[in-house]
Residue, then its C-alpha position, 0 to 999 in steps of 0.5 A: m441624444a437619448q429619445p424620450q420614452y412614452l409610457p402608453d399607460a400614462a395619463p395624457p395632459d389635461y389639454i389633450r383631455r379636454t380636447i377629446s371630452s369636448y369633440q363631437r364627431p360630425k352627424a355623418f360619420a357618427g357610428l362608423g368605424p375605420l373603412g376597409p376594402a371598399r364594398p357596393f354600395r360605397i359612395g365616393h368609390i370610382d373605378l381606379q383599374e380604368f384610369p390610364i395610369k401609364l399615360w399619367a406616369t408618362l406625363a409626370s415623368h416627362r415633366a420631372r426630368r426637365i427644368s421647366s416653368w413648373q419648377l421655376a414658377e413665379y410666387d403665385l398663390r392661385g396656382y400654376r398659371p397654364l393649368r388655370e388657363a386650361i381649367a378656364h378653357y375647360l369650364g367654358s366649353s363643359r359647363g358654360v362658365g365664362c371665366t379667366a384664369d385670373q378668377i381661378i385659384v387651385v386648391s387641394g380639393i372641395q374641402q379646402a375650398l369650403d374651408l377657405l370661403a367659409r372663413l373669409l366670407l362668414k363671421p361667427g354667427a353669421k346665417v348661411l342657407m344649406e340644402d336639407p338634406g345636404y352635404f356634410g363637408a359644407r356643413i363641417a367647414f361652416e360650423n368650423a367657421g362659427a356660422h349658423i346654419v339655416p336648413v332650406p327643404i329640398d323637393s323635386e325642383g331642387i332648394n325651395i328659397r321661399a320655404r325660408s322667407k323670414t330667415e333668407r333675408a338675414a342669410l349671408g350666403a347659401y351653399v348648393t349643388p344644383a347639378h346633382q344635389f347631395p344626397l338626393g340627386t335632384v337637379m335644381s329647375l330652371g325656375r328654381r335657379m332663377e329664384l336663388l340668383q334674384w334673392a342672392s342679387n337683391a340681399g347682396a349675398f353669395i352663393i357657393e356652387d358645388d359642381y364636383d360631379s356634374e360631368y358624369r351625365f347619362e341622359g340629355r344635354p349637360i346642364p350649364a353651371l348656375m354660375s353661367m347664369d349669374r349676372s351679379s357676381s353672386v355665385i362662387l364656383v367650386g370643383s374638383f378632379s379627384k372624382l374625375l380621375f383618382p382620389s389621391l389627386r389633390i387638385g380642386y379650384i375655386v372660381a371668384p367673381p373678379a372683384l373677390a378673387d384678389f381677396v381669396v388669394s390674399f386670405r389663402a396666403r394666411t395658411d398656404f404660401r405655395s401650391v404643389h406645381l408638379e402635379q398641377a403641371v401633369m394635369c394641365d398636360f392631361i387636359e390640354r392634350g385631350h386626355l381628360g375628355q376621352h377619359l370623361r367619355r369612356m368612363r360615362e359609358i362604363y358608369s351608365v351601364r352600371l347604373a342601368t344594372l343597378f336600376d334592373a337588379g333593383r326592379r328584379y329582387l327589391h320587390g317594393a322594399a326600396n325604390i332606387l331613385p332614378i337619376q341623370s347624372g352622378l356616381y351615386t343615388a339614393a334608394f328610398l324605404g318602402n318597407g317602413m324601416s328607418s334610415n339608420d335601421a336599413e343601414s344597419a340591416a345592410t351592413t349585417q349582410g356585407v353591403e356598405t351603405l349610408s343612411l340619408d338620415r346622416y345628412t339631415f338638419a331639421a327635416s324628418d328622416p327621409k328613409g333612405i339609403l345611398l347607393g354608390f355604383a360607380g366603383f363596382p363591376e355589374p356582377a358585384i352590383k347584381d350580388a349586392i342587390r340580392k344581399l340588400a334585398k334580403a337585408l331589408a325583407 
């Protein structure tokens, strides 16, 4: 049978032209070209060379060679049960979250979790509170669901719920990143956590807690998750293993309050009937045999040295043109400009010197330009970090 021939110069049909003409690229991605090889200081880039790939391949090969529970898994939209049990134990020991395997729904990552929850919890026009500046992925998910985002300012203690006293009562929920605020890196104080939980309890509202990079804490004791303090079933926790291990590992999770979990699973069935259990079974083995904990300890040491290198190089070369924000956890930090440049101008100037940064202004709603850029340090060795800081200093001079 002859295959249809598509003419490259032919005019596209109306539905394609309508779609293209009405599409608006999210603010966070506006003006960005195709991504090439990673350069300092690309955020989200981690060191894949240090991942124990041979060990992972051994675990995967062992699972793939034998008929086992992952192949004969019951029809469970929550995901592979042994993995959910392992995640529940991991969250209890590392994040202070007391939950059961039945509260956990395995998803492909943070974005699927946010998309699923936004469509389940919000109707078009519903109000949801977001940190300003805040995480673009949550903004996309909420806007796709037709929600109205109410920006809430961020200060040194995190989200300031009292700054929106008139509108907060009408909001159905809030999205926060309390352990390492995106993009400013703030750790939400205990007082702000209690205020947020009290607001949700009084309003009957939900809180989505995004906890994706809290495991990489370099100073002090680990900070318990907001969900560990919740006594009114207000908090829904979302997390991912992609930033901990490797990006192509599409395993994340939702931890829902017991009364909500079954409805999350039922709603998921509208678009996704079955999880990929082989990958989940390998992840389960990786956690249960202690490899995850060992890998995290090793990477904390490596990333801690790289963060220190970033600070030292910044003090040596930037000379006040940009002040790198000290952080206690995470895989990136912000540098606030001291030279009068706007965030966008600094991003453009850095690009001309071969340095990859993102302006903080990409992540604002109503807030004025924070006049800063993001610096991802995790995926780059110390010499590359020093060299990039020298180039950045030249760009900002």
